[in-house]
N, C-alpha and C positions, 0 to 999 in steps of 0.2 A: 560512461554510460548514461547514468538519470542524476541531475543536479537536485535531487530530492532527498531527503533523510529523515530520522526520527524525529527530528522538528517540523517536519514539515506537514501540513494539517491531510486529514483524508481528503478533502475537497480539492484542493491542488495537483493530488496523488490523481484522483480520477478525471480532473479538468486536464492535466495533461498527458495521462498514458489512461485512457479508458479499459484499453485491456487489462488492467487489475482488480476491475470489479469484479472479476470470477473469482479472486482470491478473497476478497473483502467481503464477498457475499457468503463464499463456502464457512468461511470464518465468525461469522456470525457480526462483522463489523459494518455498521449503516454509514453511509457518506454524510448525512445529516445529524453531525456530532458538533456542531456550532464553531465551527473553523479549529477545533481542540485540534493537538498535533497528533499524529499517527502515535507515539511513545506513549501520550498522555492513555488515552481511548484504550492502547492495549493493556495497558496497567490498570486501567479502569474493569477491563472486562478477563483480567488476571491471564494474560497471553504475555508470553515471553517478546518483547518489541523486538527483538535482533532476529530472532525467528520468523517472524513477520515479516520483514523488511528484507530479509533473504528468501522469501516466497516471494514477496511483489519483485525483487532485483532478477530471481530467477523466470519469470515471465516475461520482463521486459528483456532479459537475453534470448529468450527462446522464441521469440517475438523476429528479434532482430536477426536471428541466425534463420530464419524461415525466409524472412524479408531479402537476404543475400541472394 
């Protein structure tokens, strides 16, 4: 599905998969995080990194199902 993970930056996620922007916005995660990793930003914001990752993956999974 995706080659991006918790160690990838928010910017990498948005560039590679623009459809995840809605999830990031809904959680208050700003893409101007100076290239910090998804995990780091989540921890700084008090969010569970694996939960956020799952939400991003779910959007990508739903999108690939729709496009089939």
